[in-house]
C-alpha positions in Angstrom: 40.8 -2.2 -54.8 40.2 -4.4 -57.2 40.2 -8.1 -56.6 41.9 -10.4 -57.6 40.5 -14.0 -58.5 42.2 -17.3 -58.2 40.5 -19.8 -59.7 41.7 -23.3 -57.6 42.9 -26.4 -58.1 43.1 -29.1 -55.7 45.4 -31.5 -56.1 44.4 -35.7 -54.9 47.0 -38.0 -56.4 47.7 -36.4 -59.5 44.3 -35.2 -60.2 41.8 -31.8 -60.3 39.4 -32.9 -57.4 36.7 -30.9 -55.3 36.1 -31.8 -51.7 32.6 -31.4 -50.0 33.7 -29.3 -46.5 36.9 -30.3 -46.6 36.2 -34.5 -46.4 38.7 -36.6 -48.4 35.8 -39.4 -48.7 34.0 -37.3 -50.6 35.4 -36.1 -53.4 34.8 -35.5 -57.2 37.5 -36.0 -59.5 36.9 -32.7 -62.3 40.0 -33.6 -64.5 42.7 -36.3 -64.9 45.1 -33.3 -66.7 45.4 -30.7 -64.0 48.2 -29.2 -66.4 46.0 -29.2 -69.0 43.2 -27.2 -66.9 46.2 -24.8 -65.7 46.2 -23.7 -69.0 42.8 -23.5 -70.3 42.4 -21.0 -66.7 45.2 -18.9 -68.5 43.7 -19.4 -71.9 40.5 -17.2 -70.1 42.0 -14.4 -68.8 43.2 -15.9 -65.3 46.9 -14.8 -63.8 46.4 -16.2 -60.4 45.8 -19.8 -59.7 45.7 -21.3 -55.9 46.8 -25.2 -55.6 46.1 -27.0 -52.9 48.2 -30.5 -52.2 45.1 -32.2 -50.8 47.3 -35.4 -49.8 49.9 -33.4 -48.5 47.3 -30.9 -46.0 45.9 -35.1 -44.9 49.4 -36.4 -44.1 52.3 -33.9 -44.5 53.7 -35.5 -46.9 53.5 -34.1 -50.7 53.0 -36.7 -53.3 51.9 -34.0 -55.7 55.1 -32.5 -56.7 55.8 -33.7 -60.2 52.2 -32.3 -61.3 52.6 -28.8 -59.9 56.4 -28.5 -61.4 54.9 -28.6 -64.2 52.3 -26.2 -64.2 54.6 -23.4 -62.9 56.7 -24.6 -66.5 53.7 -24.3 -68.4 51.9 -21.1 -67.2 52.9 -17.7 -66.6 50.4 -17.5 -63.9 51.3 -16.2 -60.3 50.9 -19.3 -58.2 50.2 -19.7 -54.3 50.5 -23.6 -53.0 49.1 -24.9 -49.9 48.2 -28.1 -48.2 51.0 -30.0 -45.8 54.0 -27.1 -45.8 55.2 -28.0 -42.2 58.6 -27.2 -42.6 61.3 -24.3 -44.3 62.7 -26.9 -45.8 59.6 -27.7 -48.0 58.7 -24.1 -47.9 62.1 -23.4 -49.6 61.6 -26.3 -51.7 58.1 -24.9 -53.4 59.2 -21.6 -53.9 62.6 -23.0 -55.7 59.9 -24.5 -57.8 59.0 -21.2 -58.8 55.8 -21.2 -56.9 55.0 -17.6 -55.8 53.4 -18.0 -52.6 53.2 -21.0 -50.2 50.3 -20.8 -47.9 50.8 -22.3 -44.1 48.0 -23.4 -42.3 48.3 -26.6 -39.8 51.9 -25.5 -38.6 50.3 -21.6 -37.9 49.0 -23.5 -35.1 51.1 -25.8 -34.4 54.5 -24.2 -34.8 54.0 -20.0 -35.2 58.1 -20.1 -34.4 58.4 -21.5 -37.7 55.8 -19.2 -39.5 57.7 -16.1 -37.8 60.7 -17.5 -39.1 59.3 -18.3 -42.5 58.3 -14.4 -43.5 60.9 -12.8 -42.0 63.5 -15.2 -44.4 60.6 -14.4 -47.5 58.7 -11.7 -46.4 55.2 -11.4 -48.6 55.8 -14.9 -50.3 54.8 -16.5 -47.2 51.2 -16.7 -46.8 48.8 -18.3 -43.6 45.5 -20.2 -44.5 42.8 -19.6 -41.6 40.3 -22.3 -41.7 37.1 -21.4 -39.3 34.5 -23.9 -38.5 31.9 -22.0 -36.4 34.6 -18.9 -35.9 37.2 -21.5 -34.4 39.9 -23.3 -36.0 40.2 -26.0 -38.0 43.7 -27.6 -38.8 44.8 -31.1 -39.9 42.7 -30.6 -43.3 40.2 -29.4 -41.3 39.9 -32.8 -39.4 40.4 -31.2 -36.1 38.9 -28.3 -34.7 41.2 -26.1 -31.8 40.2 -24.3 -29.4 41.4 -21.3 -31.0 39.0 -18.3 -32.1 40.2 -17.4 -36.0 40.8 -13.7 -35.3 42.7 -14.4 -32.4 44.8 -16.5 -34.6 45.0 -13.8 -37.4 45.8 -11.2 -35.4 49.1 -13.8 -33.8 49.6 -14.1 -37.6 50.1 -10.1 -38.2 52.0 -9.7 -35.4 54.7 -12.5 -36.6 54.8 -10.3 -40.1 52.2 -12.2 -41.8 50.5 -10.0 -44.3 48.5 -11.9 -46.1 45.9 -14.8 -45.4 43.6 -16.8 -47.2 40.5 -17.1 -44.6 37.8 -19.9 -45.4 34.7 -20.6 -43.6 34.7 -24.7 -43.6 31.2 -24.5 -43.2 30.2 -23.0 -47.2 33.3 -25.0 -48.3 31.8 -26.6 -51.7 28.2 -26.2 -50.2 27.2 -23.5 -53.1 25.7 -21.7 -50.5 27.7 -18.4 -50.5 30.9 -16.9 -48.6 30.6 -16.1 -45.2 31.2 -12.2 -45.9 30.4 -10.5 -42.6 33.1 -13.3 -41.3 35.6 -12.5 -44.2 35.1 -8.4 -43.6 36.0 -8.8 -39.7 38.7 -11.1 -40.1 40.1 -8.1 -42.2 38.8 -5.3 -40.1 40.0 -6.9 -36.8 43.6 -8.2 -37.6 44.5 -5.7 -40.7 45.5 -8.8 -42.5 44.9 -8.5 -46.4 42.5 -11.5 -46.6 41.9 -13.7 -49.8 38.0 -15.2 -49.2 37.7 -18.6 -49.5 34.6 -20.9 -49.2 31.1 -20.9 -51.0 30.9 -19.1 -53.6 28.3 -19.9 -55.5 27.8 -17.1 -57.9 28.7 -13.6 -59.8 26.8 -12.0 -57.2 28.9 -13.3 -54.4 32.0 -11.9 -56.2 30.2 -8.5 -56.9 29.5 -8.2 -53.7 32.7 -8.9 -52.2 34.2 -6.6 -54.4 31.7 -4.0 -53.1 33.5 -4.8 -49.3 36.9 -4.0 -51.3 35.7 -0.7 -52.9 34.7 0.1 -49.7 38.1 0.0 -47.9 38.2 -4.0 -46.8 41.4 -5.4 -47.1 39.9 -8.0 -49.3 43.0 -9.6 -52.0 41.2 -11.7 -53.6 38.5 -14.3 -53.6 39.3 -18.0 -54.5 36.7 -20.2 -56.7 36.3 -23.6 -57.5 33.4 -25.9 -57.0 31.1 -23.1 -58.9 33.1 -23.0 -61.6 33.7 -26.7 -62.1 30.2 -27.2 -62.2 29.0 -24.4 -64.5 27.6 -21.6 -62.4 29.9 -19.3 -64.1 32.8 -19.1 -66.4 36.1 -17.9 -65.4 35.9 -15.2 -67.7 32.5 -13.7 -66.7 33.9 -14.2 -63.0 36.7 -12.1 -63.4 34.5 -9.5 -64.7 32.9 -9.8 -61.5 35.8 -9.4 -59.8 36.4 -6.0 -60.9 32.4 -4.8 -60.4 32.6 -1.6 -59.7 28.6 0.3 -59.4 30.5 3.8 -59.3 31.5 3.0 -62.9 27.9 2.3 -64.1 28.5 -0.8 -64.6 25.7 -2.7 -64.5 25.2 -5.9 -62.1 25.3 -8.0 -65.0 28.3 -6.1 -66.5 31.7 -5.6 -66.1 34.9 -6.0 -68.8 38.6 -6.8 -68.8 40.4 -8.8 -66.1 42.0 -8.6 -63.1 45.2 -7.1 -63.2 
C-alpha cells in the first residue's frame, strides 16, 4: 500500500498560516494567497489537499468559505476540509461546494449521533479528526482536553460507520520533532480504522518510516505535512517521493520516483 500525501493549508482570516501546537495566538502567515498556494502544490504533483478552517475550528462559524470555494474551483486535487463543522447543514454545504471529504472533529465527541447520521448519508466522504494530547482527546481547536481516550473515540467512530480518521498528536504538531508513529500505528491496529497521520512530520525519513508501516500492512492511508513543507525542510516533490518509498524495490532512502496515485 502506498500512502497518500496531503499538503496542508490552514486558513485564518483568508490567509494561509501555521499554528504552534494549535494556539491561535502563535500563528505564522505563510501566504496571503491560499489559492495560488494550492495551485503551486498541484503543479508540483499533489493530487490531494488538506484544508483547515482555523476560524471555524475555534468559533464554530465559517469565515473562509469564499477562499475554499475559489481553491476548489481552481484545482483538480481532491480536497478534504475540517474546522468547525458541527451541523448536517454545514456538512452538506461543504460537499456541495465541491469538497471531496469533510473532517468532523469536536462534534464527534459532543454529538456522535450526528457523525453516525452523516456517515450513513455520505459514506466515505465523512471522516473524523481525532486530536490527542498524551493519549486523551482534545476538542474546540485543541483548547479543551477531554476525559476520553483517543483509542476509545476511534473505536466508537468505527462502530458508527466511519472508515477513516485524521490522527494528530498535538504535542508534536508544528514542533518539527517527528510524528508519534507508535500512537498512529496503535490507532490503526486497535480500531480497524484507516488512519491519516498528522502532526510533527519533520523530515523525509519521517514519511518513509510511516510508509514502511503501511507496507507492513498497517492501515495508514496517508500523511499530512504542513510546517516542514513551509519552512523548507523538504520540497513537495521530495515528500511525494518519500511517501512512495519501498525498500523491497531496491530504492535508496534518498530515492523514490513519481508521485502518489
